[in-house]
ROTORLUM-232969 format. One record per residue: y negated, x, z of N, C-alpha, C in turn; residue number from 1. Coordinates in nm, 4 decimals, decimal comma, always signed. Layout:
N
<n_Y: Y | n_X: X | n_Z: Z | ca_Y: Y | ca_X: X | ca_Z: Z | c_Y: Y | c_X: X | c_Z: Z | num: NUM>
...
END
This chain:
81
<n_Y: -0,5158 | n_X: -1,3560 | n_Z: -0,0397 | ca_Y: -0,4901 | ca_X: -1,4015 | ca_Z: +0,1178 | c_Y: -0,3794 | c_X: -1,2987 | c_Z: +0,1555 | num: 1>
<n_Y: -0,3375 | n_X: -1,3231 | n_Z: +0,2670 | ca_Y: -0,2381 | ca_X: -1,2071 | ca_Z: +0,3362 | c_Y: -0,1954 | c_X: -1,2565 | c_Z: +0,4277 | num: 2>
<n_Y: -0,0869 | n_X: -1,1827 | n_Z: +0,5039 | ca_Y: -0,0331 | ca_X: -1,2367 | ca_Z: +0,6371 | c_Y: +0,0110 | c_X: -1,1062 | c_Z: +0,6397 | num: 3>
<n_Y: +0,0543 | n_X: -1,0906 | n_Z: +0,7953 | ca_Y: +0,0540 | ca_X: -0,9618 | ca_Z: +0,8818 | c_Y: +0,1742 | c_X: -0,9937 | c_Z: +0,9984 | num: 4>
<n_Y: +0,3376 | n_X: -0,9480 | n_Z: +0,9857 | ca_Y: +0,3923 | ca_X: -0,9470 | ca_Z: +1,1126 | c_Y: +0,4770 | c_X: -0,8489 | c_Z: +1,1477 | num: 5>
<n_Y: +0,4645 | n_X: -0,8445 | n_Z: +1,2675 | ca_Y: +0,5461 | ca_X: -0,7176 | ca_Z: +1,2924 | c_Y: +0,6399 | c_X: -0,7135 | c_Z: +1,3862 | num: 6>
<n_Y: +0,7134 | n_X: -0,6457 | n_Z: +1,3309 | ca_Y: +0,8639 | ca_X: -0,6397 | ca_Z: +1,2840 | c_Y: +0,9415 | c_X: -0,5767 | c_Z: +1,4052 | num: 7>
<n_Y: +1,0133 | n_X: -0,5215 | n_Z: +1,4386 | ca_Y: +1,1237 | ca_X: -0,3886 | ca_Z: +1,5828 | c_Y: +1,0552 | c_X: -0,2725 | c_Z: +1,5130 | num: 8>
<n_Y: +1,0770 | n_X: -0,2756 | n_Z: +1,3671 | ca_Y: +1,0405 | ca_X: -0,1122 | ca_Z: +1,3516 | c_Y: +0,9542 | c_X: -0,0728 | c_Z: +1,2392 | num: 9>
<n_Y: +0,8472 | n_X: -0,2306 | n_Z: +1,2167 | ca_Y: +0,7574 | ca_X: -0,1762 | ca_Z: +1,1289 | c_Y: +0,6798 | c_X: -0,3161 | c_Z: +1,0977 | num: 10>
<n_Y: +0,5216 | n_X: -0,2686 | n_Z: +1,0601 | ca_Y: +0,4437 | ca_X: -0,4028 | ca_Z: +1,0451 | c_Y: +0,4825 | c_X: -0,4220 | c_Z: +0,8891 | num: 11>
<n_Y: +0,4253 | n_X: -0,5587 | n_Z: +0,8306 | ca_Y: +0,4838 | ca_X: -0,5797 | ca_Z: +0,6843 | c_Y: +0,3563 | c_X: -0,7051 | c_Z: +0,6678 | num: 12>
<n_Y: +0,2753 | n_X: -0,6713 | n_Z: +0,5999 | ca_Y: +0,1794 | ca_X: -0,7025 | ca_Z: +0,5340 | c_Y: +0,2335 | c_X: -0,7796 | c_Z: +0,3799 | num: 13>
<n_Y: +0,1550 | n_X: -0,8659 | n_Z: +0,3880 | ca_Y: +0,2033 | ca_X: -0,9694 | ca_Z: +0,2439 | c_Y: +0,0734 | c_X: -1,0298 | c_Z: +0,1786 | num: 14>
<n_Y: +0,0529 | n_X: -0,9413 | n_Z: +0,0389 | ca_Y: -0,0897 | ca_X: -0,9673 | ca_Z: -0,0258 | c_Y: -0,0312 | c_X: -1,0913 | c_Z: -0,1006 | num: 15>
<n_Y: -0,0885 | n_X: -1,2172 | n_Z: -0,1041 | ca_Y: -0,1119 | ca_X: -1,2946 | ca_Z: -0,1982 | c_Y: -0,2055 | c_X: -1,3237 | c_Z: -0,2615 | num: 16>
<n_Y: -0,1637 | n_X: -1,3491 | n_Z: -0,4426 | ca_Y: -0,2408 | ca_X: -1,3272 | ca_Z: -0,5604 | c_Y: -0,2781 | c_X: -1,4442 | c_Z: -0,4759 | num: 17>
<n_Y: -0,3798 | n_X: -1,5097 | n_Z: -0,5607 | ca_Y: -0,5033 | ca_X: -1,6258 | ca_Z: -0,5396 | c_Y: -0,6281 | c_X: -1,6061 | c_Z: -0,6931 | num: 18>
<n_Y: -0,6162 | n_X: -1,7396 | n_Z: -0,7465 | ca_Y: -0,7246 | ca_X: -1,7644 | ca_Z: -0,8042 | c_Y: -0,7188 | c_X: -1,8094 | c_Z: -0,9323 | num: 19>
<n_Y: -0,7296 | n_X: -1,7906 | n_Z: -1,0378 | ca_Y: -0,7408 | ca_X: -1,8249 | ca_Z: -1,1879 | c_Y: -0,5856 | c_X: -1,7211 | c_Z: -1,2080 | num: 20>
<n_Y: -0,4704 | n_X: -1,8168 | n_Z: -1,3201 | ca_Y: -0,3911 | ca_X: -1,7724 | ca_Z: -1,3804 | c_Y: -0,4293 | c_X: -1,6480 | c_Z: -1,4698 | num: 21>
<n_Y: -0,3241 | n_X: -1,5663 | n_Z: -1,4945 | ca_Y: -0,2248 | ca_X: -1,5553 | ca_Z: -1,3931 | c_Y: -0,2245 | c_X: -1,5161 | c_Z: -1,2983 | num: 22>
<n_Y: -0,1412 | n_X: -1,5730 | n_Z: -1,2369 | ca_Y: -0,1264 | ca_X: -1,4890 | ca_Z: -1,0906 | c_Y: +0,0031 | c_X: -1,3604 | c_Z: -1,1012 | num: 23>
<n_Y: -0,0402 | n_X: -1,2592 | n_Z: -1,0482 | ca_Y: +0,0901 | ca_X: -1,1970 | ca_Z: -1,0025 | c_Y: +0,1761 | c_X: -1,1863 | c_Z: -0,8699 | num: 24>
<n_Y: +0,2982 | n_X: -1,1553 | n_Z: -0,9020 | ca_Y: +0,3632 | ca_X: -1,1397 | ca_Z: -0,7653 | c_Y: +0,3051 | c_X: -1,1119 | c_Z: -0,6323 | num: 25>
<n_Y: +0,3627 | n_X: -1,1285 | n_Z: -0,5169 | ca_Y: +0,2872 | ca_X: -1,1112 | ca_Z: -0,4311 | c_Y: +0,3186 | c_X: -0,9361 | c_Z: -0,3653 | num: 26>
<n_Y: +0,2690 | n_X: -0,8702 | n_Z: -0,3248 | ca_Y: +0,2562 | ca_X: -0,7517 | ca_Z: -0,2908 | c_Y: +0,3271 | c_X: -0,7243 | c_Z: -0,1181 | num: 27>
<n_Y: +0,4175 | n_X: -0,6565 | n_Z: -0,1126 | ca_Y: +0,4343 | ca_X: -0,6580 | ca_Z: +0,0584 | c_Y: +0,4281 | c_X: -0,4692 | c_Z: +0,0710 | num: 28>
<n_Y: +0,4191 | n_X: -0,4327 | n_Z: +0,1688 | ca_Y: +0,3506 | ca_X: -0,3343 | ca_Z: +0,2260 | c_Y: +0,4066 | c_X: -0,3289 | c_Z: +0,3646 | num: 29>
<n_Y: +0,5589 | n_X: -0,2581 | n_Z: +0,3812 | ca_Y: +0,5605 | ca_X: -0,2457 | ca_Z: +0,5012 | c_Y: +0,5128 | c_X: -0,0725 | c_Z: +0,5676 | num: 30>
<n_Y: +0,4756 | n_X: -0,0990 | n_Z: +0,6907 | ca_Y: +0,4619 | ca_X: +0,0819 | ca_Z: +0,7947 | c_Y: +0,5366 | c_X: +0,1074 | c_Z: +0,8422 | num: 31>
<n_Y: +0,6312 | n_X: +0,1619 | n_Z: +0,8677 | ca_Y: +0,6839 | ca_X: +0,2508 | ca_Z: +0,9496 | c_Y: +0,5917 | c_X: +0,3866 | c_Z: +1,0023 | num: 32>
<n_Y: +0,6615 | n_X: +0,4371 | n_Z: +1,1228 | ca_Y: +0,6530 | ca_X: +0,5503 | ca_Z: +1,2260 | c_Y: +0,5607 | c_X: +0,6360 | c_Z: +1,0800 | num: 33>
<n_Y: +0,6563 | n_X: +0,6630 | n_Z: +1,0336 | ca_Y: +0,5883 | ca_X: +0,8038 | ca_Z: +0,9473 | c_Y: +0,5826 | c_X: +0,8044 | c_Z: +0,7481 | num: 34>
<n_Y: +0,6381 | n_X: +0,6670 | n_Z: +0,7610 | ca_Y: +0,5105 | ca_X: +0,6353 | ca_Z: +0,5718 | c_Y: +0,5440 | c_X: +0,4731 | c_Z: +0,5397 | num: 35>
<n_Y: +0,4827 | n_X: +0,4790 | n_Z: +0,4448 | ca_Y: +0,4617 | ca_X: +0,3152 | ca_Z: +0,4171 | c_Y: +0,5450 | c_X: +0,2960 | c_Z: +0,2513 | num: 36>
<n_Y: +0,5736 | n_X: +0,1744 | n_Z: +0,2589 | ca_Y: +0,6267 | ca_X: +0,1377 | ca_Z: +0,1295 | c_Y: +0,5234 | c_X: +0,0094 | c_Z: +0,0842 | num: 37>
<n_Y: +0,5459 | n_X: +0,0139 | n_Z: -0,0677 | ca_Y: +0,4693 | ca_X: -0,0797 | ca_Z: -0,0975 | c_Y: +0,5827 | c_X: -0,1471 | c_Z: -0,2001 | num: 38>
<n_Y: +0,5678 | n_X: -0,2581 | n_Z: -0,2061 | ca_Y: +0,7159 | ca_X: -0,3526 | ca_Z: -0,2959 | c_Y: +0,6141 | c_X: -0,4392 | c_Z: -0,3839 | num: 39>
<n_Y: +0,6639 | n_X: -0,4426 | n_Z: -0,4777 | ca_Y: +0,6522 | ca_X: -0,6318 | ca_Z: -0,5853 | c_Y: +0,7650 | c_X: -0,6239 | c_Z: -0,7068 | num: 40>
<n_Y: +0,7782 | n_X: -0,7739 | n_Z: -0,7100 | ca_Y: +0,8775 | ca_X: -0,7964 | ca_Z: -0,7827 | c_Y: +0,8379 | c_X: -0,7913 | c_Z: -0,9552 | num: 41>
<n_Y: +0,8935 | n_X: -0,7405 | n_Z: -1,0531 | ca_Y: +0,8673 | ca_X: -0,7023 | ca_Z: -1,1971 | c_Y: +0,9146 | c_X: -0,7879 | c_Z: -1,2781 | num: 42>
<n_Y: +0,8513 | n_X: -0,8995 | n_Z: -1,3344 | ca_Y: +0,9070 | ca_X: -1,0283 | ca_Z: -1,4230 | c_Y: +0,9470 | c_X: -0,9363 | c_Z: -1,5330 | num: 43>
<n_Y: +0,9013 | n_X: -0,8324 | n_Z: -1,5778 | ca_Y: +0,9617 | ca_X: -0,7629 | ca_Z: -1,6866 | c_Y: +1,0943 | c_X: -0,6904 | c_Z: -1,6887 | num: 44>
<n_Y: +1,0949 | n_X: -0,6321 | n_Z: -1,5566 | ca_Y: +1,2833 | ca_X: -0,5891 | ca_Z: -1,5613 | c_Y: +1,3344 | c_X: -0,6929 | c_Z: -1,4875 | num: 45>
<n_Y: +1,2971 | n_X: -0,8029 | n_Z: -1,4058 | ca_Y: +1,3803 | ca_X: -0,8445 | ca_Z: -1,3149 | c_Y: +1,4253 | c_X: -0,7958 | c_Z: -1,2418 | num: 46>
<n_Y: +1,3420 | n_X: -0,6893 | n_Z: -1,1771 | ca_Y: +1,4134 | ca_X: -0,6491 | ca_Z: -1,0809 | c_Y: +1,2652 | c_X: -0,5551 | c_Z: -0,9157 | num: 47>
<n_Y: +1,2845 | n_X: -0,5796 | n_Z: -0,8365 | ca_Y: +1,1645 | ca_X: -0,5330 | ca_Z: -0,7299 | c_Y: +1,1359 | c_X: -0,3691 | c_Z: -0,7190 | num: 48>
<n_Y: +1,0213 | n_X: -0,3550 | n_Z: -0,7870 | ca_Y: +0,9583 | ca_X: -0,2180 | ca_Z: -0,7642 | c_Y: +0,8855 | c_X: -0,1441 | c_Z: -0,6508 | num: 49>
<n_Y: +0,9869 | n_X: -0,0387 | n_Z: -0,5657 | ca_Y: +0,9035 | ca_X: -0,0187 | ca_Z: -0,4839 | c_Y: +0,8677 | c_X: +0,1251 | c_Z: -0,4508 | num: 50>
<n_Y: +0,7564 | n_X: +0,1365 | n_Z: -0,4394 | ca_Y: +0,6927 | ca_X: +0,3254 | ca_Z: -0,3996 | c_Y: +0,6993 | c_X: +0,3356 | c_Z: -0,2454 | num: 51>
<n_Y: +0,7263 | n_X: +0,4635 | n_Z: -0,1749 | ca_Y: +0,7203 | ca_X: +0,5017 | ca_Z: -0,0614 | c_Y: +0,5982 | c_X: +0,5955 | c_Z: -0,0258 | num: 52>
<n_Y: +0,4756 | n_X: +0,5993 | n_Z: +0,0229 | ca_Y: +0,3791 | ca_X: +0,7028 | ca_Z: +0,0730 | c_Y: +0,3995 | c_X: +0,7482 | c_Z: +0,1684 | num: 53>
<n_Y: +0,3475 | n_X: +0,8651 | n_Z: +0,1840 | ca_Y: +0,3068 | ca_X: +0,9320 | ca_Z: +0,3143 | c_Y: +0,1845 | c_X: +0,8905 | c_Z: +0,3668 | num: 54>
<n_Y: +0,1676 | n_X: +0,8878 | n_Z: +0,5079 | ca_Y: +0,0249 | ca_X: +0,8754 | ca_Z: +0,5331 | c_Y: -0,0784 | c_X: +0,9254 | c_Z: +0,5034 | num: 55>
<n_Y: -0,1005 | n_X: +1,0563 | n_Z: +0,4261 | ca_Y: -0,1365 | ca_X: +1,1256 | ca_Z: +0,3648 | c_Y: -0,2056 | c_X: +1,0387 | c_Z: +0,2799 | num: 56>
<n_Y: -0,0690 | n_X: +1,0434 | n_Z: +0,1767 | ca_Y: -0,1360 | ca_X: +0,9902 | ca_Z: +0,0239 | c_Y: -0,1648 | c_X: +0,8392 | c_Z: +0,0604 | num: 57>
<n_Y: -0,1383 | n_X: +0,7834 | n_Z: +0,1512 | ca_Y: -0,2148 | ca_X: +0,6394 | ca_Z: +0,2002 | c_Y: -0,3616 | c_X: +0,6782 | c_Z: +0,2368 | num: 58>
<n_Y: -0,4040 | n_X: +0,7742 | n_Z: +0,2786 | ca_Y: -0,5374 | ca_X: +0,7976 | ca_Z: +0,3481 | c_Y: -0,6451 | c_X: +0,8249 | c_Z: +0,2423 | num: 59>
<n_Y: -0,5309 | n_X: +0,8864 | n_Z: +0,1350 | ca_Y: -0,6208 | ca_X: +0,9372 | ca_Z: +0,0082 | c_Y: -0,6611 | c_X: +0,8575 | c_Z: -0,0897 | num: 60>
<n_Y: -0,5546 | n_X: +0,7279 | n_Z: -0,1075 | ca_Y: -0,5560 | ca_X: +0,6227 | ca_Z: -0,1540 | c_Y: -0,6799 | c_X: +0,5588 | c_Z: -0,1088 | num: 61>
<n_Y: -0,6912 | n_X: +0,4923 | n_Z: +0,0031 | ca_Y: -0,7803 | ca_X: +0,4403 | ca_Z: +0,0415 | c_Y: -0,8714 | c_X: +0,4860 | c_Z: -0,0059 | num: 62>
<n_Y: -0,9385 | n_X: +0,6468 | n_Z: +0,0493 | ca_Y: -1,0735 | ca_X: +0,7185 | ca_Z: -0,0055 | c_Y: -1,0856 | c_X: +0,6768 | c_Z: -0,1260 | num: 63>
<n_Y: -1,0293 | n_X: +0,7300 | n_Z: -0,1847 | ca_Y: -1,0266 | ca_X: +0,7023 | ca_Z: -0,3822 | c_Y: -1,1051 | c_X: +0,5801 | c_Z: -0,3724 | num: 64>
<n_Y: -1,0482 | n_X: +0,4495 | n_Z: -0,3364 | ca_Y: -1,1022 | ca_X: +0,3570 | ca_Z: -0,3720 | c_Y: -1,2634 | c_X: +0,3003 | c_Z: -0,4007 | num: 65>
<n_Y: -1,3658 | n_X: +0,4363 | n_Z: -0,3248 | ca_Y: -1,4584 | ca_X: +0,4281 | ca_Z: -0,3243 | c_Y: -1,5501 | c_X: +0,5314 | c_Z: -0,3723 | num: 66>
<n_Y: -1,4601 | n_X: +0,6147 | n_Z: -0,4383 | ca_Y: -1,5393 | ca_X: +0,7363 | ca_Z: -0,5190 | c_Y: -1,5361 | c_X: +0,7655 | c_Z: -0,6747 | num: 67>
<n_Y: -1,6412 | n_X: +0,8018 | n_Z: -0,7211 | ca_Y: -1,6503 | ca_X: +0,8228 | ca_Z: -0,8587 | c_Y: -1,5772 | c_X: +0,8983 | c_Z: -0,9213 | num: 68>
<n_Y: -1,4901 | n_X: +0,8805 | n_Z: -1,0882 | ca_Y: -1,4248 | ca_X: +1,0028 | ca_Z: -1,1363 | c_Y: -1,4447 | c_X: +1,1220 | c_Z: -1,0515 | num: 69>
<n_Y: -1,3159 | n_X: +1,2118 | n_Z: -1,0527 | ca_Y: -1,3104 | ca_X: +1,3266 | ca_Z: -1,0277 | c_Y: -1,1950 | c_X: +1,4146 | c_Z: -0,9500 | num: 70>
<n_Y: -1,1874 | n_X: +1,4949 | n_Z: -0,8745 | ca_Y: -1,1128 | ca_X: +1,5568 | ca_Z: -0,8259 | c_Y: -1,1353 | c_X: +1,5509 | c_Z: -0,6745 | num: 71>
<n_Y: -1,0558 | n_X: +1,5758 | n_Z: -0,5686 | ca_Y: -1,1061 | ca_X: +1,5450 | ca_Z: -0,4239 | c_Y: -0,9976 | c_X: +1,6342 | c_Z: -0,3293 | num: 72>
<n_Y: -1,0088 | n_X: +1,6642 | n_Z: -0,2057 | ca_Y: -0,9695 | ca_X: +1,6970 | ca_Z: -0,1518 | c_Y: -1,0408 | c_X: +1,6362 | c_Z: +0,0316 | num: 73>
<n_Y: -0,9355 | n_X: +1,5543 | n_Z: +0,0875 | ca_Y: -1,0086 | ca_X: +1,5108 | ca_Z: +0,1822 | c_Y: -0,9641 | c_X: +1,6141 | c_Z: +0,3247 | num: 74>
<n_Y: -1,1123 | n_X: +1,6556 | n_Z: +0,3911 | ca_Y: -1,0697 | ca_X: +1,7418 | ca_Z: +0,4938 | c_Y: -1,0490 | c_X: +1,6738 | c_Z: +0,6596 | num: 75>
<n_Y: -0,9493 | n_X: +1,7155 | n_Z: +0,7078 | ca_Y: -0,9040 | ca_X: +1,6559 | ca_Z: +0,8551 | c_Y: -1,0285 | c_X: +1,6422 | c_Z: +0,9207 | num: 76>
<n_Y: -1,0251 | n_X: +1,5221 | n_Z: +1,0132 | ca_Y: -1,1618 | ca_X: +1,5566 | ca_Z: +1,1036 | c_Y: -1,1213 | c_X: +1,6101 | c_Z: +1,2481 | num: 77>
<n_Y: -0,9502 | n_X: +1,5438 | n_Z: +1,2809 | ca_Y: -0,8942 | ca_X: +1,5717 | ca_Z: +1,4199 | c_Y: -0,8376 | c_X: +1,7864 | c_Z: +1,4007 | num: 78>
<n_Y: -0,8183 | n_X: +1,7767 | n_Z: +1,4941 | ca_Y: -0,7542 | ca_X: +1,9096 | ca_Z: +1,5457 | c_Y: -0,6165 | c_X: +1,8943 | c_Z: +1,4784 | num: 79>
<n_Y: -0,5441 | n_X: +1,9378 | n_Z: +1,3974 | ca_Y: -0,4473 | ca_X: +1,9517 | ca_Z: +1,3600 | c_Y: -0,3829 | c_X: +2,1138 | c_Z: +1,3372 | num: 80>
<n_Y: -0,2278 | n_X: +2,1283 | n_Z: +1,4133 | ca_Y: -0,1840 | ca_X: +2,2509 | ca_Z: +1,3937 | c_Y: -0,1705 | c_X: +2,3203 | c_Z: +1,3000 | num: 81>
END
């Protein structure tokens, strides 16, 4: 299950774990104009863990989910300066 909310400066997606136990904490993804953050509460450290990705890194991550083991470099399909 997930939710989507548009705020003034970001789009926020919350991924809610469902199913059999043990369930994981919610994952919050915030998409800003030039980067994306991914946050999840860590029960072991009692702190929220956060990573920041560029849109290029996010694109690489999305592509990697459907590829076999190996090293890859994605080529842009649009005209970039």
